[in-house]
N, C-alpha and C positions, 0 to 999 in steps of 0.2 A: 749485810756486812760490809762497813768501809774498812779499805785498807790502810793501814798508815804510812807513809809516803818517806822513806829513808832516801836522805840527804851526804851524798858523801861530801869531804872536802876536796875532791878531786872535782867535783860535779860543781862545788859552791865556785870554784876557781877558775874554772872554764866560762862559767855562767857569768861572774864578774867580769872578764874578758871580754866574753863575745857582748853583753851588752858594751861597755867602752866601746868600741865600734864599733856598733849598732849607732849611738848617739853620735858619734864622730863624721857617721857616713849619711846621717841624717838632720845635722842643722851648719849651711842648711843642704837640701837631698846634693851627694852627688850618686846619681842613678848607675852608674858604671861600674861604680866601686862597691855595691851592693853584691857583687856576685861572687865575691871573696866569705862574708857572712854564709851563704850557702850549700850545699851538695848538690852536684850538677843534677841530681837524679833528687830532691826534694820536692814537694806538693805543698803549694801556699794557696791557699783560699782569701785573695784581699777585696772587698769588694771595691766595684762592683765587679767585678767577675762570678762569672755563673758556672766554672768551674776550677777546679786546683791547678797552678801553673806548675812549671818546671825552672829552675834559675834562669834561663834565659829569657823564657815569658813574664817573669817576677822583674827583670829589669828593665825587657820593654816595655810593659806596661807602668813601671814609673819614670822610663824617660819620658813615654808621652804625655803622661801625667805633669809632670817638670816644665815641660815646653808651656803648656794652657794655665800652668796656674807658678806664676814668676815667685821667686823667693820662698817653695814649699819645704817644711822642715816638720819634724816632730821633734819634740825635747821632750827628753825621760823625765817625770817627774818622781817613779818610783818602780821597784821591781820585785819580784822575789822568785825564787827555784825549789822546786820540788823534785827529787831525781834528776830527771833528764827534761822534766819543761821549765818552761822560763815566762815569767809573767813580767809586760811592761806595762807601764800605767803613762800613755802620754801625754805632752798639748800638740795637736797640728795646727799648726798656720799655713798662710799662701795671700797673698796680695790677687784682685780681680780687679783690675783696675788701681782707680783710688783706695779701695776698698779694703781691707785688715779682713780674713776671714782667719777664726779660731774654732778647735774643734776637740772634744778627747774621745782618744780610744785607747783600748787595750790588744797587745799582739799576745800570742802563747805560742811558742815555738819550743820545737823537741831538739834536743841537740844531740849529735851523734859527732864527740870529739870537740872541735871547735866550730862547727858548723850547723847549720838547722839542716835536718830533713822533715819536717814538715814546720806548716806554723798557718796559722789565723790568723786572721785582725777584726777586730769589733769597733765600730761607734755606728753613732745616729744617721744611717746616711740620708734619709729622707729630711730628715734638719737641714742637713750640710745642703741638699740637694734645692730644696725650698730655699735657703738662703744665695744661693749662686742664679739660682731662675729669677729672684726678684730683685737680685744686682744688676741682671742684665738683662734686664726689662725694664727695670729705672735708666741708665743705659743709653737702651736704644730711645726711650722716648724723649731724650736731650736733645 
């Protein structure tokens, strides 16, 4: 039996504020500023990570990715809140040489107050990896 999730006005307000801050830090990505979205002891799993990372690990992950993919950004398309969980649908994009990459994904985060204590990101990592590999191979053949 499924339980209905009740969302309070305070949770809706906290979620709206968090999503606005998330959108600001990702358009374009400012990896260092992601830290204030998370509690220090957060546990986040983001592809291609094989194990969850804390706040410092998440910031380091995205700082390295930002160096590889200039102009990396996520644009929030829509979001929803259910209790302490926030679901964000986004469009990701970045430059790889002269080519623009785009992909869609969803983040699910759990809020405690105005910061995340846990989260997971979902997108088609294989399709994105294949596109990057094809573009890289094309660039090396020129």
